[in-house]
Backbone as numpy.savetxt, mean C-alpha at the origin, in Angstrom:
# Nx Ny Nz CAx CAy CAz Cx Cy Cz
44.20 -7.58 -71.96 43.33 -6.39 -71.96 44.23 -5.17 -71.96
43.76 -4.16 -72.67 44.52 -2.93 -72.77 44.60 -2.25 -71.41
45.74 -1.65 -71.04 45.89 -1.02 -69.72 44.84 0.03 -69.44
44.46 0.84 -70.48 43.47 1.89 -70.24 42.11 1.30 -69.91
41.75 0.20 -70.62 40.46 -0.46 -70.36 40.41 -1.01 -68.93
41.52 -1.58 -68.50 41.61 -2.13 -67.13 41.42 -1.04 -66.10
41.99 0.12 -66.31 41.86 1.24 -65.37 40.42 1.70 -65.27
39.74 1.76 -66.49 38.33 2.19 -66.49 37.46 1.19 -65.72
37.70 -0.08 -65.92 36.91 -1.12 -65.24 37.09 -1.02 -63.72
38.35 -0.81 -63.34 38.64 -0.69 -61.90 37.91 0.50 -61.29
37.90 1.63 -62.02 37.23 2.84 -61.54 35.74 2.62 -61.41
35.17 1.89 -62.41 33.73 1.62 -62.38 33.37 0.77 -61.16
34.20 -0.24 -60.88 33.97 -1.12 -59.73 34.01 -0.32 -58.43
34.98 0.60 -58.35 35.10 1.43 -57.14 33.87 2.32 -56.95
33.35 2.85 -58.03 32.15 3.71 -57.95 30.96 2.91 -57.46
30.81 1.68 -58.06 29.69 0.83 -57.66 29.78 0.42 -56.19
31.00 0.10 -55.74 31.19 -0.25 -54.34 30.85 0.93 -53.43
31.25 2.12 -53.86 30.95 3.32 -53.08 29.46 3.56 -52.98
28.75 3.38 -54.11 27.29 3.56 -54.11 26.62 2.53 -53.21
27.15 1.28 -53.26 26.59 0.22 -52.43 26.74 0.54 -50.95
27.90 1.03 -50.59 28.13 1.38 -49.19 27.22 2.51 -48.74
27.05 3.49 -49.64 26.17 4.62 -49.31 24.74 4.15 -49.12
24.28 3.22 -49.96 22.92 2.70 -49.83 22.74 1.93 -48.53
23.79 1.15 -48.18 23.74 0.41 -46.91 23.58 1.36 -45.74
24.38 2.44 -45.73 24.29 3.43 -44.66 22.94 4.11 -44.62
22.40 4.38 -45.83 21.09 5.03 -45.91 19.99 4.14 -45.34
20.01 2.86 -45.73 19.02 1.92 -45.22 19.14 1.75 -43.69
20.36 1.74 -43.20 20.58 1.60 -41.77 20.01 2.79 -41.01
20.23 4.00 -41.57 19.70 5.20 -40.92 18.19 5.19 -40.89
17.57 4.74 -42.00 16.10 4.66 -42.06 15.59 3.66 -41.03
16.29 2.52 -40.90 15.87 1.49 -39.94 15.93 2.01 -38.52
16.99 2.78 -38.19 17.12 3.34 -36.85 16.01 4.32 -36.56
15.68 5.15 -37.60 14.60 6.12 -37.43 13.28 5.44 -37.17
12.98 4.38 -37.93 11.75 3.63 -37.75 11.70 2.99 -36.38
12.84 2.43 -35.96 12.91 1.79 -34.66 12.65 2.78 -33.54
13.23 4.01 -33.71 13.02 5.04 -32.70 11.55 5.43 -32.61
10.89 5.49 -33.78 9.50 5.88 -33.79 8.60 4.82 -33.17
8.98 3.55 -33.30 8.16 2.46 -32.77 8.50 2.10 -31.33
9.56 2.69 -30.77 9.97 2.37 -29.40 8.95 2.90 -28.40
8.82 2.23 -27.27 7.87 2.71 -26.27 8.27 4.07 -25.74
7.34 4.88 -25.30 7.66 6.20 -24.79 8.52 6.14 -23.54
9.31 7.14 -23.33 10.17 7.16 -22.16 9.34 7.45 -20.92
9.94 7.21 -19.76 9.23 7.47 -18.52 8.89 8.95 -18.39
9.77 9.81 -18.94 9.49 11.25 -18.90 8.24 11.57 -19.70
8.09 10.92 -20.85 6.90 11.13 -21.67 5.66 10.61 -20.94
5.81 9.45 -20.29 4.69 8.90 -19.51 4.29 9.87 -18.41
5.28 10.43 -17.75 5.01 11.37 -16.65 4.29 12.61 -17.16
4.77 13.15 -18.27 4.14 14.35 -18.83 2.69 14.09 -19.21
2.47 12.93 -19.84 1.11 12.57 -20.25 0.21 12.37 -19.05
0.77 11.77 -18.00 -0.01 11.54 -16.79 -0.39 12.85 -16.12
0.58 13.72 -15.96 0.31 14.99 -15.30 -0.62 15.87 -16.12
-0.59 15.69 -17.43 -1.48 16.46 -18.30 -2.90 15.89 -18.31
-3.05 14.71 -17.72 -4.37 14.10 -17.64 -4.77 13.31 -18.87
-3.83 13.08 -19.79 -4.14 12.32 -21.01 -3.92 10.82 -20.81
-3.31 10.45 -19.69 -3.09 9.04 -19.38 -3.28 8.81 -17.89
-3.83 7.66 -17.53 -3.99 7.30 -16.12 -2.80 6.49 -15.61
-2.08 5.85 -16.50 -1.01 4.93 -16.11 0.34 5.62 -16.07
1.10 5.32 -15.04 2.45 5.87 -14.95 3.30 5.01 -14.00
3.45 3.72 -14.31 4.22 2.84 -13.42 5.67 3.27 -13.32
6.17 3.32 -12.10 7.57 3.66 -11.87 7.90 5.12 -12.04
6.93 5.97 -12.25 7.19 7.38 -12.51 7.54 8.16 -11.25
8.29 9.22 -11.43 8.61 10.15 -10.34 7.50 11.19 -10.28
6.61 11.03 -9.30 5.46 11.93 -9.16 5.46 12.58 -7.79
6.64 12.80 -7.28 6.76 13.42 -5.97 6.08 14.78 -5.92
5.23 14.97 -4.88 4.52 16.22 -4.62 3.60 16.63 -5.78
3.18 15.66 -6.57 2.26 15.97 -7.67 0.91 16.41 -7.11
0.27 17.35 -7.79 -1.04 17.86 -7.38 -2.12 17.09 -8.14
-2.74 16.13 -7.45 -3.71 15.24 -8.09 -5.04 15.23 -7.34
-5.38 16.35 -6.76 -6.61 16.46 -5.98 -7.82 16.18 -6.87
-8.69 15.28 -6.38 -9.92 14.90 -7.05 -9.70 14.22 -8.42
-8.49 13.85 -8.74 -8.20 13.22 -10.05 -8.84 11.83 -10.12
-9.44 11.52 -11.23 -10.02 10.18 -11.44 -8.92 9.26 -11.95
-8.43 8.39 -11.07 -7.38 7.44 -11.40 -7.87 6.01 -11.15
-9.15 5.82 -11.32 -9.74 4.50 -11.13 -9.09 3.50 -12.07
-8.59 2.39 -11.50 -7.97 1.35 -12.31 -6.60 1.70 -12.86
-6.02 2.82 -12.44 -4.72 3.25 -12.97 -3.60 2.31 -12.54
-2.58 2.21 -13.38 -1.39 1.42 -13.05 -0.30 2.38 -12.58
-0.08 2.42 -11.27 0.95 3.27 -10.67 1.93 2.41 -9.87
2.12 1.20 -10.34 3.01 0.27 -9.66 4.41 0.86 -9.52
4.92 0.88 -8.30 6.28 1.36 -8.07 6.48 2.85 -8.25
5.42 3.61 -8.45 5.56 5.05 -8.65 5.95 5.74 -7.34
6.66 6.86 -7.47 7.03 7.65 -6.30 6.04 8.79 -6.16
5.11 8.64 -5.22 4.08 9.64 -4.99 4.24 10.27 -3.60
5.45 10.23 -3.10 5.68 10.79 -1.77 5.36 12.28 -1.77
4.60 12.71 -0.77 4.22 14.12 -0.67 3.17 14.56 -1.66
2.62 13.63 -2.43 1.62 14.00 -3.45 0.29 14.37 -2.81
-0.47 15.22 -3.47 -1.79 15.63 -3.01 -2.82 14.81 -3.79
-3.46 13.88 -3.08 -4.46 13.00 -3.69 -5.78 13.09 -2.92
-6.02 14.26 -2.37 -7.24 14.49 -1.59 -8.48 14.24 -2.45
-9.34 13.36 -1.97 -10.57 12.98 -2.68 -10.33 12.38 -4.07
-9.13 11.91 -4.32 -8.85 11.26 -5.61 -9.58 9.93 -5.71
-9.92 9.54 -6.94 -10.58 8.26 -7.18 -9.54 7.25 -7.62
-9.25 6.30 -6.73 -8.21 5.30 -6.98 -8.76 3.88 -6.82
-10.06 3.73 -7.00 -10.66 2.40 -6.88 -10.03 1.46 -7.91
-9.67 0.27 -7.46 -9.06 -0.77 -8.33 -7.71 -0.37 -8.91
-7.12 0.70 -8.40 -5.80 1.13 -8.90 -4.71 0.17 -8.42
-3.64 0.08 -9.20 -2.49 -0.75 -8.84 -1.37 0.16 -8.32
-1.11 0.05 -7.02 -0.10 0.88 -6.36 0.90 0.00 -5.60
1.09 -1.22 -6.07 2.01 -2.13 -5.41 3.41 -1.54 -5.36
4.01 -1.58 -4.18 5.37 -1.09 -3.95 5.54 0.40 -4.28
4.46 1.13 -4.32 4.54 2.56 -4.56 5.03 3.28 -3.30
5.62 4.45 -3.49 6.07 5.27 -2.37 5.04 6.38 -2.15
4.39 6.32 -1.01 3.34 7.29 -0.69 3.59 7.96 0.66
4.86 8.08 1.01 5.19 8.70 2.29 4.68 10.14 2.32
4.00 10.49 3.41 3.50 11.85 3.63 2.52 12.32 2.55
1.96 11.39 1.80 0.98 11.77 0.78 -0.35 12.13 1.44
-1.08 13.04 0.83 -2.40 13.43 1.33 -3.45 12.64 0.57
-4.00 11.61 1.26 -5.03 10.77 0.67 -6.34 10.90 1.46
-6.51 12.03 2.11 -7.73 12.25 2.88 -8.97 12.10 2.01
-9.91 11.29 2.47 -11.18 11.04 1.79 -11.03 10.51 0.36
-9.89 9.88 0.09 -9.67 9.27 -1.22 -10.44 7.96 -1.33
-10.83 7.62 -2.54 -11.52 6.36 -2.81 -10.49 5.33 -3.27
-10.15 4.40 -2.37 -9.16 3.37 -2.67 -9.77 1.97 -2.58
-11.07 1.91 -2.83 -11.75 0.60 -2.74 -11.10 -0.40 -3.70
-10.77 -1.57 -3.14 -10.20 -2.70 -3.90 -8.86 -2.35 -4.58
-8.22 -1.29 -4.15 -6.91 -0.95 -4.70 -5.87 -1.94 -4.20
-4.83 -2.14 -4.99 -3.74 -3.05 -4.60 -2.54 -2.22 -4.18
-2.18 -2.33 -2.90 -1.07 -1.56 -2.33 -0.07 -2.49 -1.65
0.08 -3.68 -2.18 1.00 -4.66 -1.59 2.42 -4.10 -1.54
3.00 -4.10 -0.35 4.38 -3.64 -0.20 4.56 -2.14 -0.34
3.47 -1.38 -0.40 3.58 0.08 -0.55 4.05 0.71 0.75
4.69 1.87 0.64 5.16 2.60 1.83 4.32 3.86 1.99
3.46 3.86 3.03 2.59 5.00 3.29 2.94 5.69 4.61
4.19 5.61 5.00 4.62 6.21 6.26 4.22 7.68 6.33
3.53 8.03 7.41 3.16 9.42 7.62 2.06 9.95 6.71
1.42 9.08 5.96 0.38 9.52 5.03 -0.89 9.94 5.76
-1.68 10.79 5.11 -2.95 11.24 5.63 -4.06 10.47 4.93
-4.83 9.71 5.71 -5.90 8.88 5.15 -7.21 9.10 5.91
-7.40 10.30 6.41 -8.61 10.59 7.17 -9.84 10.38 6.29
-10.74 9.55 6.76 -11.98 9.33 6.03 -11.81 8.63 4.68
-10.64 8.06 4.43 -10.40 7.37 3.16 -11.13 6.03 3.15
-11.50 5.58 1.96 -12.20 4.30 1.82 -11.27 3.28 1.18
-10.80 2.32 2.00 -9.92 1.25 1.53 -10.62 -0.10 1.64
-11.93 -0.09 1.52 -12.68 -1.35 1.62 -12.20 -2.33 0.56
-11.87 -3.53 1.01 -11.43 -4.56 0.08 -10.05 -4.35 -0.51
-9.32 -3.34 -0.01 -7.98 -3.07 -0.55 -6.99 -4.13 -0.07
-5.95 -4.34 -0.85 -4.90 -5.31 -0.50 -3.64 -4.54 -0.10
-3.25 -4.76 1.16 -2.11 -4.03 1.72 -1.13 -4.99 2.41
-0.97 -6.17 1.86 -0.05 -7.14 2.46 1.37 -6.56 2.52
1.95 -6.62 3.71 3.33 -6.17 3.86 3.53 -4.67 3.67
2.46 -3.91 3.62 2.57 -2.46 3.44 3.06 -1.80 4.73
3.70 -0.65 4.60 4.16 0.12 5.75 3.23 1.31 5.92
2.53 1.32 7.06 1.59 2.41 7.36 1.90 3.01 8.72
3.16 3.15 9.02 3.58 3.71 10.31 3.25 5.20 10.37
2.76 5.63 11.54 2.45 7.04 11.80 1.43 7.59 10.80
0.54 6.72 10.37 -0.50 7.14 9.43 -1.68 7.72 10.22
-2.30 8.75 9.68 -3.48 9.37 10.28 -4.70 8.93 9.47
-5.44 7.96 10.02 -6.56 7.40 9.27 -7.82 7.24 10.12
-8.06 8.23 10.98 -9.29 8.21 11.77 -10.50 8.27 10.83
-11.56 7.58 11.23 -12.82 7.55 10.47 -12.68 6.96 9.06
-11.60 6.24 8.82 -11.42 5.61 7.52 -12.17 4.28 7.46
-12.37 3.75 6.25 -13.05 2.47 6.06 -12.05 1.46 5.48
-11.91 0.34 6.20 -11.04 -0.74 5.73 -11.76 -2.08 5.88
-13.06 -2.08 5.65 -13.82 -3.32 5.78 -13.33 -4.35 4.78
-13.08 -5.55 5.30 -12.60 -6.68 4.50 -11.30 -6.37 3.75
-10.51 -5.46 4.30 -9.20 -5.16 3.71 -8.19 -6.24 4.12
-7.19 -6.45 3.31 -6.15 -7.43 3.60 -4.89 -6.68 4.01
-4.58 -6.76 5.32 -3.42 -6.06 5.88 -2.45 -7.06 6.51
-2.44 -8.26 5.98 -1.61 -9.32 6.53 -0.13 -8.91 6.49
0.51 -8.93 7.67 1.93 -8.60 7.74 2.24 -7.13 7.59
1.23 -6.27 7.58 1.46 -4.83 7.43 1.94 -4.23 8.75
2.64 -3.10 8.67 3.12 -2.41 9.85 2.33 -1.11 10.02
1.43 -1.09 11.03 0.60 0.08 11.30 0.96 0.72 12.64
2.19 0.53 13.05 2.63 1.04 14.35 2.54 2.56 14.42
2.21 3.05 15.63 2.18 4.49 15.92 1.17 5.25 15.06
0.15 4.56 14.60 -0.85 5.19 13.73 -2.10 5.58 14.51
-2.83 6.54 13.97 -4.09 6.99 14.56 -5.23 6.44 13.72
-6.02 5.54 14.32 -7.08 4.85 13.59 -8.39 4.89 14.37
-8.62 5.95 15.08 -9.82 6.07 15.90 -11.09 6.02 15.05
-12.07 5.28 15.57 -13.39 5.17 14.92 -13.33 4.64 13.49
-12.26 3.93 13.17 -12.15 3.33 11.83 -13.10 2.15 11.70
-13.62 1.95 10.50 -14.48 0.81 10.20 -13.64 -0.27 9.53
-13.33 -1.34 10.28 -12.41 -2.36 9.78 -12.97 -3.77 9.90
-14.27 -3.89 9.99 -14.89 -5.20 10.20 -14.47 -6.20 9.14
-14.11 -7.41 9.59 -13.79 -8.49 8.68 -12.43 -8.39 8.00
-11.57 -7.50 8.46 -10.25 -7.35 7.83 -9.25 -8.39 8.31
-8.28 -8.68 7.48 -7.21 -9.63 7.82 -6.00 -8.86 8.29
-5.74 -8.90 9.58 -4.59 -8.22 10.19 -3.65 -9.24 10.82
-3.69 -10.46 10.35 -2.83 -11.50 10.91 -1.36 -11.14 10.68
-0.57 -11.34 11.73 0.88 -11.07 11.71 1.19 -9.58 11.47
0.20 -8.72 11.61 0.43 -7.29 11.45 1.02 -6.70 12.73
1.58 -5.51 12.62 2.14 -4.81 13.78 1.35 -3.52 13.98
0.81 -3.37 15.20 0.05 -2.17 15.54 0.55 -1.59 16.86
1.82 -1.67 17.07 2.40 -1.20 18.34 2.11 0.28 18.56
1.53 0.58 19.73 1.25 1.94 20.17 0.32 2.71 19.22
-0.49 2.01 18.47 -1.47 2.68 17.61 -2.75 2.94 18.40
-3.51 3.92 17.97 -4.76 4.28 18.64 -5.94 3.84 17.80
-6.63 2.78 18.26 -7.80 2.26 17.57 -9.06 2.41 18.43
-9.06 3.40 19.29 -10.20 3.61 20.18 -11.48 3.84 19.37
-12.52 3.14 19.76 -13.81 3.29 19.09 -13.90 2.64 17.73
-12.86 1.94 17.31 -12.86 1.32 15.98 -13.74 0.07 15.95
-14.31 -0.18 14.79 -15.09 -1.41 14.59 -14.16 -2.47 14.02
-13.77 -3.41 14.87 -12.82 -4.47 14.49 -13.48 -5.84 14.61
-14.79 -5.86 14.56 -15.50 -7.13 14.69 -15.13 -8.08 13.56
-14.94 -9.33 13.94 -14.61 -10.43 13.01 -13.25 -10.25 12.33
-12.42 -9.35 12.83 -11.08 -9.19 12.26 -10.18 -10.35 12.66
-9.23 -10.67 11.81 -8.26 -11.73 12.11 -6.95 -11.08 12.55
-6.66 -11.16 13.86 -5.44 -10.60 14.42 -4.45 -11.71 14.79
-4.61 -12.88 14.24 -3.77 -14.01 14.62 -2.28 -13.64 14.59
-1.61 -13.83 15.74 -0.17 -13.59 15.87 0.24 -12.15 15.60
-0.70 -11.22 15.71 -0.39 -9.81 15.51 0.29 -9.23 16.76
0.98 -8.12 16.59 1.65 -7.44 17.70 0.88 -6.16 17.99
0.25 -6.12 19.19 -0.61 -5.00 19.58 -0.08 -4.30 20.83
1.18 -4.48 21.13 1.76 -3.94 22.36 1.58 -2.42 22.44
1.05 -1.97 23.58 0.92 -0.53 23.81 -0.18 0.14 23.01
-0.98 -0.62 22.28 -2.04 -0.04 21.45 -3.27 0.28 22.28
-4.07 1.23 21.78 -5.27 1.62 22.49 -6.52 1.12 21.78
-7.34 0.33 22.52 -8.59 -0.21 21.98 -9.77 0.21 22.87
-9.71 1.39 23.42 -10.76 1.84 24.33 -12.10 1.87 23.60
-13.06 1.14 24.16 -14.42 1.05 23.61 -14.45 0.57 22.15
-13.41 -0.11 21.75 -13.39 -0.68 20.40 -14.24 -1.95 20.35
-14.75 -2.27 19.17 -15.55 -3.48 18.99 -14.67 -4.56 18.37
-14.40 -5.59 19.17 -13.58 -6.71 18.74 -14.35 -8.02 18.88
-15.66 -7.91 18.86 -16.48 -9.11 19.00 -16.24 -10.09 17.86
-16.15 -11.36 18.24 -15.92 -12.45 17.28 -14.60 -12.31 16.51
-13.67 -11.56 17.06 -12.37 -11.40 16.41 -11.45 -12.59 16.74
-10.49 -12.83 15.87 -9.49 -13.86 16.10 -8.24 -13.19 16.70
-8.01 -13.46 17.98 -6.88 -12.86 18.68 -5.92 -13.94 19.17
-5.95 -15.06 18.53 -5.13 -16.20 18.95 -3.64 -15.87 18.80
-2.93 -16.01 19.92 -1.47 -15.83 19.89 -1.02 -14.39 19.74
-1.89 -13.41 19.96 -1.47 -12.01 19.83 -0.58 -11.60 20.99
0.25 -10.62 20.76 1.01 -9.99 21.82 0.37 -8.63 22.05
-0.33 -8.49 23.18 -1.04 -7.25 23.48 -0.61 -6.74 24.86
0.67 -6.70 25.08 1.20 -6.28 26.37 1.10 -4.75 26.51
0.70 -4.33 27.72 0.56 -2.91 28.02 -0.45 -2.21 27.10
-1.39 -2.96 26.56 -2.42 -2.39 25.70 -3.64 -1.99 26.52
-4.49 -1.16 25.96 -5.65 -0.65 26.70 -6.96 -1.10 26.03
-7.68 -1.99 26.73 -8.95 -2.51 26.22 -10.11 -2.07 27.12
-10.01 -0.90 27.68 -11.05 -0.41 28.59 -12.41 -0.36 27.88
-13.38 -1.05 28.45 -14.75 -1.12 27.93 -14.82 -1.62 26.49
-13.82 -2.35 26.06 -13.84 -2.92 24.71 -14.78 -4.12 24.65
-15.35 -4.35 23.50 -16.24 -5.50 23.31 -15.42 -6.64 22.70
-15.12 -7.64 23.53 -14.34 -8.80 23.10 -15.18 -10.07 23.15
-16.49 -9.89 23.16 -17.39 -11.04 23.27 -17.24 -11.97 22.07
-17.19 -13.27 22.36 -17.09 -14.26 21.30 -15.75 -14.33 20.60
-14.77 -13.57 21.07 -13.46 -13.57 20.41 -12.62 -14.77 20.85
-11.67 -15.16 20.03 -10.76 -16.26 20.36 -9.44 -15.66 20.82
-9.19 -15.71 22.14 -7.99 -15.13 22.73 -7.01 -16.21 23.17
-7.10 -17.37 22.57 -6.25 -18.50 22.96 -4.77 -18.13 22.89
-4.07 -18.39 23.98 -2.62 -18.18 24.07 -2.22 -16.72 23.84
-3.14 -15.78 24.00 -2.82 -14.36 23.83 -2.07 -13.84 25.05
-1.23 -12.85 24.83 -0.43 -12.27 25.91 -0.96 -10.86 26.22
-1.69 -10.74 27.33 -2.26 -9.46 27.75 -1.58 -8.95 29.03
-0.38 -9.37 29.28 0.31 -8.96 30.50 0.48 -7.43 30.56
0.06 -6.89 31.72 0.19 -5.45 31.94 -0.86 -4.61 31.23
-1.81 -5.23 30.59 -2.84 -4.49 29.85 -4.02 -4.12 30.74
-4.88 -3.25 30.25 -6.08 -2.87 30.98 -7.29 -3.46 30.29
-7.96 -4.36 30.98 -9.17 -5.01 30.48 -10.38 -4.62 31.32
-10.24 -3.54 32.05 -11.29 -3.10 32.97 -12.60 -2.86 32.23
-13.66 -3.51 32.71 -15.02 -3.38 32.18 -15.14 -3.82 30.72
-14.19 -4.59 30.25 -14.29 -5.14 28.89 -15.34 -6.25 28.88
-15.97 -6.46 27.74 -16.99 -7.51 27.60 -16.31 -8.76 27.05
-16.19 -9.80 27.88 -15.54 -11.05 27.48 -16.54 -12.21 27.40
-17.80 -11.89 27.30 -18.82 -12.94 27.28 -18.62 -13.86 26.07
-18.49 -15.14 26.35 -18.34 -16.13 25.28 -16.95 -16.17 24.66
-16.01 -15.39 25.18 -14.66 -15.37 24.62 -13.89 -16.63 25.04
-13.01 -17.10 24.19 -12.15 -18.25 24.48 -10.85 -17.70 25.06
-10.57 -18.04 26.31 -9.41 -17.46 27.00 -8.39 -18.51 27.43
-8.43 -19.66 26.85 -7.49 -20.73 27.22 -6.05 -20.32 26.93
-5.21 -20.45 27.96 -3.78 -20.15 27.79 -3.46 -18.67 27.80
-4.43 -17.82 28.11 -4.19 -16.37 28.09 -3.27 -15.95 29.23
-2.40 -15.00 28.99 -1.47 -14.48 30.00 -1.96 -13.10 30.44
-2.21 -12.93 31.72 -2.75 -11.67 32.23 -1.99 -11.15 33.45
-0.79 -11.62 33.67 -0.03 -11.16 34.84 0.15 -9.64 34.80
-0.24 -8.99 35.89 -0.09 -7.54 35.98 -1.16 -6.76 35.25
-2.08 -7.46 34.61 -3.15 -6.78 33.88 -4.28 -6.38 34.82
-4.95 -5.28 34.49 -6.15 -4.89 35.24 -7.31 -5.62 34.58
-7.88 -6.57 35.30 -8.91 -7.43 34.74 -10.28 -6.74 34.73
-11.23 -7.45 34.16 -12.58 -6.91 33.96 -13.17 -6.35 35.26
-12.97 -7.06 36.36 -13.55 -6.64 37.64 -12.64 -5.72 38.45
-11.54 -5.28 37.89 -10.64 -4.37 38.59 -9.53 -5.05 39.34
-9.55 -6.36 39.43 -8.47 -7.08 40.10 -7.24 -7.15 39.19
-6.12 -7.45 39.80 -4.86 -7.54 39.05 -4.55 -9.00 38.73
-4.26 -9.28 37.51 -3.94 -10.65 37.10 -2.64 -11.14 37.70
-2.63 -12.43 38.02 -1.44 -13.04 38.64 -0.70 -13.92 37.62
């Protein structure tokens, strides 16, 4: 082959290779653009949409001190969201998913949390005055120093939850599961706790003045230094319960099962001191 022809052929091959490479790069860029467009939105986008009210779901979002008063979040997915310090006064959160959410110091006064899932959630210091948590699931939740007087927790599941140092006066909690829960030094005076399951719960130092605990399961509870003045404990199962140092003065124990109960140092129903 003539040298000039060979040079031309080589140049043509180089041009074609260059065009091929350029096309490959072009197709790759288009693919990346398409992939970016089809990718799920970022958490920041989720947060913006949530705060704008165009979306109810925002799992894992940073929503600290968000203003969500009266917001309808029924059925929302807020799993693992940080709502510490958020304002959720009168918010609608029925059937919402708030498992492992951070709700420390949140304002949930008079919020609707019926059947909401709050398993493992942290509500330390939260305000829940008059809130409705009927049927809510709060297994292993932290509710220390919570203010929830006049709240409703009928048939709520609080198994293993920590409600220590909380104010729960006049709360409606009939039929709730509080087995293995901690309520140390909490105030439940006047609360309706009938048919509640307190099996193996820790109630040391708690106040149950005039509370209704009729037909409750109190088997194996630790209720040392607790106050049950004029409480209704009729029909309850207090088997192997520890009431040492507690006040049971004028409490109603009619029909209660007291086998194995410890009452040393306690002020008994008739005012005598337990031995």
